[in-house]
C-alpha positions as a Markdown table, in Angstrom:
| # | Residue | x | y | z |
|---|---|---|---|---|
| 1 | Met | 17.8 | 11.5 | -1.4 |
| 2 | Ser | 16.2 | 15.1 | -0.3 |
| 3 | Leu | 12.7 | 16.2 | -1.1 |
| 4 | Glu | 13.8 | 18.5 | -4.0 |
| 5 | Ala | 16.2 | 15.6 | -5.3 |
| 6 | Phe | 12.8 | 13.2 | -5.6 |
| 7 | Gln | 10.7 | 15.3 | -7.1 |
| 8 | Lys | 13.4 | 15.8 | -10.1 |
| 9 | Glu | 14.1 | 12.0 | -10.1 |
| 10 | Tyr | 10.9 | 10.8 | -10.1 |
| 11 | Glu | 7.2 | 12.3 | -12.0 |
| 12 | Thr | 4.7 | 11.7 | -9.3 |
| 13 | Asp | 1.2 | 12.7 | -8.5 |
| 14 | Ile | -0.4 | 13.2 | -4.6 |
| 15 | Ser | -2.4 | 10.7 | -3.3 |
| 16 | Asp | -5.0 | 12.0 | 0.1 |
| 17 | Leu | -5.6 | 9.6 | 2.7 |
| 18 | Thr | -7.8 | 10.0 | 5.8 |
| 19 | Val | -7.4 | 7.6 | 8.8 |
| 20 | Arg | -8.9 | 8.3 | 12.1 |
| 21 | Asp | -9.4 | 11.9 | 11.3 |
| 22 | Lys | -6.5 | 12.5 | 10.2 |
| 23 | Val | -5.1 | 13.6 | 6.6 |
| 24 | Phe | -2.4 | 12.1 | 5.3 |
| 25 | Arg | -0.2 | 12.6 | 1.6 |
| 26 | Phe | 1.8 | 10.7 | -0.8 |
| 27 | Phe | 3.7 | 10.9 | -3.2 |
| 28 | Val | 2.3 | 7.8 | -6.1 |
| 29 | Pro | 4.0 | 7.5 | -9.4 |
| 30 | Lys | 2.5 | 9.2 | -12.0 |
| 31 | Ser | 3.3 | 6.4 | -14.3 |
| 32 | Ile | 4.9 | 2.5 | -13.8 |
| 33 | Asp | 6.2 | 2.1 | -17.1 |
| 34 | Arg | 10.1 | 3.1 | -16.2 |
| 35 | Phe | 9.6 | 0.7 | -13.1 |
| 36 | Ile | 8.6 | -2.9 | -15.2 |
| 37 | Gly | 11.2 | -5.2 | -16.4 |
| 38 | Pro | 11.6 | -5.3 | -20.0 |
| 39 | Glu | 12.5 | -8.6 | -20.2 |
| 40 | Asp | 10.1 | -10.6 | -17.4 |
| 41 | Val | 7.3 | -8.3 | -16.7 |
| 42 | Phe | 5.2 | -10.3 | -14.2 |
| 43 | Gln | 9.0 | -11.0 | -12.2 |
| 44 | Glu | 9.3 | -7.5 | -12.0 |
| 45 | Phe | 6.2 | -5.9 | -11.5 |
| 46 | Pro | 6.0 | -2.8 | -9.2 |
| 47 | Leu | 3.6 | -4.1 | -7.1 |
| 48 | Trp | 4.9 | -1.4 | -4.1 |
| 49 | Ala | 4.1 | 1.5 | -6.4 |
| 50 | Lys | 0.2 | 1.7 | -5.5 |
| 51 | Ile | -1.6 | 2.4 | -2.5 |
| 52 | Trp | -3.6 | -1.2 | -1.8 |
| 53 | Lys | -7.0 | -1.3 | 0.2 |
| 54 | Ala | -5.2 | -3.6 | 2.5 |
| 55 | Ser | -2.4 | -1.4 | 3.6 |
| 56 | Val | -5.2 | 1.6 | 4.3 |
| 57 | Val | -6.8 | -1.6 | 6.3 |
| 58 | Leu | -3.8 | -2.1 | 8.3 |
| 59 | Ala | -2.8 | 1.4 | 8.9 |
| 60 | Asp | -6.0 | 2.1 | 10.4 |
| 61 | Tyr | -6.0 | -1.1 | 12.8 |
| 62 | Leu | -2.6 | 0.1 | 13.6 |
| 63 | Ala | -3.7 | 3.7 | 14.2 |
| 64 | Ala | -6.5 | 2.3 | 16.7 |
| 65 | Arg | -4.1 | 0.4 | 19.0 |
| 66 | Glu | -2.7 | 2.0 | 22.0 |
| 67 | Ala | 1.1 | 3.1 | 21.5 |
| 68 | Asp | 3.8 | 1.8 | 23.0 |
| 69 | Thr | 7.2 | 2.9 | 22.4 |
| 70 | Ser | 8.9 | -0.1 | 24.3 |
| 71 | Arg | 7.3 | -2.1 | 21.6 |
| 72 | Arg | 9.2 | -2.5 | 18.3 |
| 73 | Phe | 7.5 | -2.6 | 14.9 |
| 74 | Leu | 8.9 | -4.3 | 12.1 |
| 75 | Glu | 7.0 | -4.0 | 8.1 |
| 76 | Ile | 7.6 | -6.3 | 6.0 |
| 77 | Gly | 7.3 | -4.9 | 2.0 |
| 78 | Cys | 6.4 | -1.4 | 2.9 |
| 79 | Gly | 6.0 | 0.1 | -0.9 |
| 80 | Leu | 4.9 | 3.5 | -0.5 |
| 81 | Gly | 5.2 | 3.6 | 3.4 |
| 82 | Val | 1.3 | 3.8 | 4.2 |
| 83 | Val | 1.5 | 1.7 | 6.9 |
| 84 | Gly | 4.6 | 2.3 | 8.5 |
| 85 | Ile | 4.1 | 6.6 | 8.2 |
| 86 | Val | 0.5 | 6.3 | 9.7 |
| 87 | Ala | 1.4 | 4.2 | 12.3 |
| 88 | Ala | 4.5 | 6.1 | 13.4 |
| 89 | Ser | 2.7 | 9.3 | 13.3 |
| 90 | Phe | 0.1 | 7.7 | 15.8 |
| 91 | Gly | 2.9 | 6.9 | 17.9 |
| 92 | His | 4.2 | 3.8 | 17.4 |
| 93 | Arg | 7.7 | 2.6 | 16.8 |
| 94 | Val | 8.1 | 1.1 | 13.5 |
| 95 | Thr | 11.2 | 0.4 | 11.0 |
| 96 | Met | 10.0 | -0.1 | 7.9 |
| 97 | Thr | 12.0 | -2.3 | 5.2 |
| 98 | Glu | 11.6 | -2.9 | 1.4 |
| 99 | Tyr | 13.9 | -4.4 | -1.3 |
| 100 | Asp | 13.3 | -2.1 | -4.4 |
| 101 | Gln | 15.1 | 1.2 | -4.2 |
| 102 | Asn | 12.6 | 3.4 | -6.2 |
| 103 | Ala | 10.0 | 2.0 | -3.4 |
| 104 | Leu | 12.7 | 2.8 | -0.5 |
| 105 | Asp | 12.7 | 6.8 | -2.0 |
| 106 | Phe | 9.4 | 6.8 | -2.5 |
| 107 | Ala | 9.2 | 5.5 | 1.5 |
| 108 | Arg | 11.5 | 8.0 | 2.4 |
| 109 | Ala | 10.1 | 11.2 | 0.4 |
| 110 | Asn | 6.6 | 10.0 | 1.7 |
| 111 | Ala | 7.6 | 10.0 | 5.2 |
| 112 | Glu | 9.1 | 13.4 | 5.1 |
| 113 | Leu | 6.1 | 14.8 | 3.4 |
| 114 | Asn | 3.8 | 14.1 | 6.4 |
| 115 | Gly | 6.3 | 14.9 | 9.2 |
| 116 | Val | 7.5 | 11.4 | 10.4 |
| 117 | Glu | 10.9 | 10.9 | 8.7 |
| 118 | Lys | 12.7 | 11.3 | 12.3 |
| 119 | Ala | 9.7 | 8.8 | 14.3 |
| 120 | Leu | 10.6 | 5.7 | 12.3 |
| 121 | Glu | 13.7 | 3.9 | 10.4 |
| 122 | Ile | 13.4 | 3.2 | 7.1 |
| 123 | Val | 16.0 | 0.5 | 5.6 |
| 124 | Ala | 16.5 | -1.9 | 3.1 |
| 125 | Leu | 16.2 | -5.8 | 3.4 |
| 126 | Asp | 16.2 | -8.8 | 1.1 |
| 127 | Trp | 13.9 | -11.6 | 2.4 |
| 128 | Asn | 16.7 | -14.1 | 0.5 |
| 129 | Asp | 19.4 | -12.4 | 2.2 |
| 130 | Pro | 18.7 | -10.9 | 5.4 |
| 131 | Gln | 21.1 | -8.5 | 7.1 |
| 132 | Met | 19.4 | -6.6 | 9.4 |
| 133 | Glu | 20.1 | -6.7 | 13.4 |
| 134 | Gly | 17.6 | -6.5 | 16.5 |
| 135 | Val | 14.1 | -8.2 | 16.9 |
| 136 | Phe | 10.9 | -7.1 | 16.5 |
| 137 | Asp | 7.8 | -6.9 | 19.2 |
| 138 | Cys | 5.1 | -7.1 | 16.3 |
| 139 | Ile | 6.1 | -7.9 | 12.4 |
| 140 | Val | 3.3 | -6.5 | 10.0 |
| 141 | Gly | 2.7 | -6.5 | 6.4 |
| 142 | Ser | -0.2 | -6.0 | 3.9 |
| 143 | Glu | -0.2 | -7.7 | 0.1 |
| 144 | Val | 3.2 | -9.3 | 0.9 |
| 145 | Ile | 1.7 | -13.5 | 0.0 |
| 146 | Tyr | 1.6 | -13.2 | -3.4 |
| 147 | Ser | 4.2 | -16.3 | -4.4 |
| 148 | Glu | 4.4 | -19.8 | -3.0 |
| 149 | Arg | 8.1 | -18.9 | -3.6 |
| 150 | Asp | 8.1 | -16.3 | -1.0 |
| 151 | Tyr | 6.9 | -18.6 | 2.0 |
| 152 | Gln | 9.8 | -20.0 | 3.1 |
| 153 | Pro | 11.4 | -16.4 | 2.8 |
| 154 | Ile | 8.7 | -14.8 | 4.8 |
| 155 | Gln | 8.9 | -17.8 | 7.3 |
| 156 | Arg | 12.6 | -17.4 | 8.3 |
| 157 | Leu | 11.9 | -13.7 | 8.8 |
| 158 | Leu | 9.4 | -14.0 | 11.2 |
| 159 | Asn | 11.5 | -16.9 | 12.7 |
| 160 | Thr | 14.3 | -14.8 | 12.6 |
| 161 | Tyr | 13.0 | -11.4 | 13.8 |
| 162 | Leu | 10.1 | -12.3 | 16.2 |
| 163 | Val | 10.3 | -12.0 | 19.7 |
| 164 | Pro | 9.3 | -15.5 | 21.6 |
| 165 | Glu | 6.2 | -13.6 | 22.4 |
| 166 | Gly | 5.7 | -11.5 | 19.4 |
| 167 | Glu | 2.3 | -10.8 | 17.2 |
| 168 | Ile | 2.5 | -10.8 | 13.4 |
| 169 | Ile | -0.3 | -9.2 | 11.5 |
| 170 | Leu | -0.9 | -9.4 | 7.9 |
| 171 | Val | -3.4 | -8.2 | 5.8 |
| 172 | Glu | -4.0 | -9.8 | 2.7 |
| 173 | Gly | -6.2 | -10.4 | -0.2 |
| 174 | Val | -8.4 | -13.6 | -0.1 |
| 175 | Arg | -6.2 | -15.1 | -2.4 |
| 176 | Lys | -5.1 | -19.4 | -3.1 |
| 177 | Thr | -1.7 | -18.7 | -2.5 |
| 178 | Ser | -2.8 | -16.2 | 0.7 |
| 179 | Met | -4.5 | -19.1 | 2.0 |
| 180 | Glu | -2.1 | -21.6 | 1.8 |
| 181 | Phe | 0.5 | -19.6 | 3.3 |
| 182 | Phe | -1.9 | -19.3 | 6.3 |
| 183 | Arg | -2.3 | -22.9 | 6.3 |
| 184 | Gln | 1.4 | -23.7 | 6.2 |
| 185 | Met | 2.2 | -21.4 | 9.2 |
| 186 | Gln | -0.2 | -23.6 | 11.4 |
| 187 | Pro | 2.0 | -25.9 | 12.3 |
| 188 | Leu | 4.4 | -23.3 | 13.7 |
| 189 | Phe | 2.0 | -20.4 | 14.6 |
| 190 | Glu | -1.3 | -20.0 | 16.2 |
| 191 | Val | -3.2 | -18.0 | 13.7 |
| 192 | Lys | -6.3 | -16.4 | 14.1 |
| 193 | Gly | -8.0 | -14.8 | 11.1 |
| 194 | Gln | -10.4 | -12.1 | 10.1 |
| 195 | Lys | -12.5 | -11.9 | 7.3 |
| 196 | Leu | -13.6 | -8.5 | 6.2 |
| 197 | Thr | -15.2 | -7.2 | 2.6 |
| 198 | Leu | -14.8 | -3.8 | 1.3 |
| 199 | Arg | -17.5 | -2.2 | -0.2 |
| 200 | Ser | -17.9 | 0.5 | -3.1 |
| 201 | Arg | -20.6 | 1.7 | -5.5 |
| 202 | Glu | -18.1 | -0.3 | -8.1 |
| 203 | Glu | -16.8 | -3.3 | -6.2 |
| 204 | Glu | -16.5 | -5.7 | -3.1 |
| 205 | Ile | -13.0 | -6.2 | -2.2 |
| 206 | Pro | -12.6 | -9.2 | 0.5 |
| 207 | Leu | -9.2 | -9.4 | 2.5 |
| 208 | Ile | -8.5 | -11.3 | 5.6 |
| 209 | Leu | -7.1 | -9.9 | 8.9 |
| 210 | Cys | -4.4 | -12.4 | 9.7 |
| 211 | Arg | -2.7 | -12.4 | 13.5 |
| 212 | Met | -0.1 | -14.9 | 14.0 |
| 213 | Arg | 1.7 | -16.4 | 17.2 |
| 214 | Phe | 4.4 | -18.4 | 18.3 |
| 215 | Arg | 2.6 | -21.8 | 19.7 |
| 216 | Asn | 3.2 | -22.1 | 23.0 |
| 217 | Thr | 3.4 | -18.6 | 24.2 |
| 218 | Gly | -0.1 | -18.3 | 25.2 |
| 219 | Pro | -3.3 | -17.4 | 23.5 |
| 220 | Leu | -4.0 | -14.8 | 21.0 |
| 221 | Ser | -6.7 | -12.2 | 23.0 |
């Protein structure tokens, strides 16, 4: 889909974001009504359709890391594309993945809007039936641990696509489901978490930045 076709298909607003003195612009849906399933609102709720604070934190974290084009990053649940687009603009080699076709359209349009469409890959990935090939040095995600039903599919993705010495970086809201996921991953992975609190005049948002590595492959630095 060309950028022109995208803008004809979707009603959008533009959201600006500054990371490490670089300014990014992202298409966001004006309304999420068209993306909500009429039969099961909660099952089909479009979590991808906003810029999450956790995504901004993860984007900033990756932007601060030294880029090495020999290392491949896989982003699961890329949503609007904030993390992968920022990381690619700072020189990282990124493959962004999503399942929802609308989300993929927004991610591709946002990659083009920010001039990095040729610097990264954007592919469809079904966590329950992954067909993608290859392995990655680092797997990242933000706000992907919302449901217990995703624990096992995500664990299988990590087992399948992470190189033995690779690293996982997830930023999640401090929720019962996210904390329980990290607890369940401890037999297989070394887990190192850092609690963060984003503060504004209106609210405080608790987050956890969690890094994981297969056990017996050396400690996390």
